[in-house]
Residue, then its C-alpha position, 0 to 999 in steps of 0.5 A: x540524493x540517498x538511495x536504497x538499490x533494488x537488490x538491497x530492497x528484499x526484506x520480508x519482515x518489519x523488524x526493528x532489529x534490522x540495521x537502517x539501510x539509510x539515515x535521513x533528516x526531516x524533509x530530506x528527499x531520498x529514493x527507494x528502488x522496489x522490487x515487485x511483489x513476486x520478488x522479480x520472479x515473473x517477468x515473462x508470460x511463460x513463467x508460471x506462479x508455481x512453487x518450482x518458479x517461486x520457491x519462497x512461497x513454501x514458507x509460512x507465511x510466504x516470503x512475498x512482498x519484499x520491502x526496502x529499509x528500514x530508513x532511520x528518520x532523524x527526530x522520530x521517537x516512540x510516541x511521535x507521528x511520522x508524516x511520509x510525503x510521497x513525492x514521486x513514483x516511477x514504475x517499470x515498463x512492465x508489471x504482472x498479474x497472475x493466478x495460482x492454482x488452489x488460491x483465490x476466491x473462485x479457486x473451487x468454482x466449476x463455473x469459473x474453472x477455466x479462469x481460476x483453476x490453472x497457474x496463469x501469468x499475464x504480463x501488462x505493458x506500461x507505455x509512455x504518454x505523449x510527453x514520452x514518460x511513464x508518469x502520464x502513461x498507459x496500462x495495456x492489459x489486452x488489445x482490447x483493454x487499457x487505461x492510465x498508470x495509477x501507481x501507488x505504494x501497496x506496502x508502507x510501514x514503520x516497524x512495530x513496537x514489539x512484534x515482528x510481522x511479515x511484509x505479506x500479512x503484516x497490518x497495524x496503525x504503523x502501516x503494513x500491507x494495505x494496498x491503499x490507492x491513496x498512497x499515490x504521488x502528492x499523498x501524505x501518509x500519517x503513521x504512528x511511530x513506536x521505535x526510535x527513528x521510525x524505521x520506515x519500510x517501503x515496497x510492493x508498488x502497483x501500476x494500477x489496482x481495482x477496488x478490493x483487489x479481488x483476485x488477489x493480485x493487482x498490477x504488480x510492478x518494480x519502481x522508483x519511489x521518491x519520499x520524504x518525511x516529517x515528524x510530529x512530536x508527541x501525537x497518536x492516532x486511532x488509525x492511519x490517515x492519508x491527505x491528498x490535495x482533494x481529500x482527507x481519508x482514514x485507513x483501517x484494516x480489520x475483519x469482517x469488512x464491516x468492522x474495518x468500514x466502521x473504524x474507518x468511518x468513526x476514525x474520520x469523524x474524530x478527525x473532523x471533530x478534533x481538527x476541523x471544528x465539526x461537532x460531534x452530532x454534525x460529523x455523525x450525521x454527515x456520513x449519512x446525508x453528505x453525497x461526498x462522503x465516500x467508502x473505499x474497499x482497497x483490499x479484500x483478499x484471503x491471504x493467511x490472517x491478512x485483514x480487509x482494508x477500508x477507507x472513509x473519505x471526505x473532501x477538503x472543499x467541504x471542510x474549508 
């Protein structure tokens, strides 16, 4: 199986001019070894997230969220749709989360000064499950708090058509730093293709994350990600789509948050009208009356010009 090793997974731009690291056939499985969003700098609690320890943060935008790639997908052309199948995510034995001085939503709060004003690193342990593997394992936050591992890919993108976007703030219908918890094992992610070969970049796996990622940092971890890709010829979407075993979900990044929610909702309505035979009036009304319709706020952090990321979801069982 073809593989991109971790030492070659250190790009900080989605650039169509970067030579492909792999060329894969459609439906061919391949592995990407990702580094964490700190570029592997914070591997112990004693290493604080300062400029001294993370000199790449001095760049504007910061060199954070390293990605592997690009992966050239045979048969993908501009105007097509690339479907990324997330086959497996195997996380490292630890992750980290941190606070940087002067950053985050409470950095200037007197009430929360103790928690938010000083640099701080927390290592989160990943323990295997009863079967001995991490896939069914646990995140240990502290002696008091733990929960099941819920890994997902935080940054997943095809190269944009004309721009060179950075892996920390780049977002669009081609993907980007979206921190969408539904980019998980078993999901299919639908991205618009703007270049020959698609040119797929992958990185920034999280072992777990709360809605909104309020502090700006989730459970950042290294991982081995197994993917495969397919191409739908001549199809363009208004935004990113995700299919899970249970649901269909539309993803949209924008500011303010209500704009992201509105676009995600309208795009979901368009999906069930065009592909599930639902009438426009019914699609509109379902968003207000159906108790299974859900809005997700995946990412709502202040990093440069990065947008907020919302999702709109309906279960497949309702549409079948």
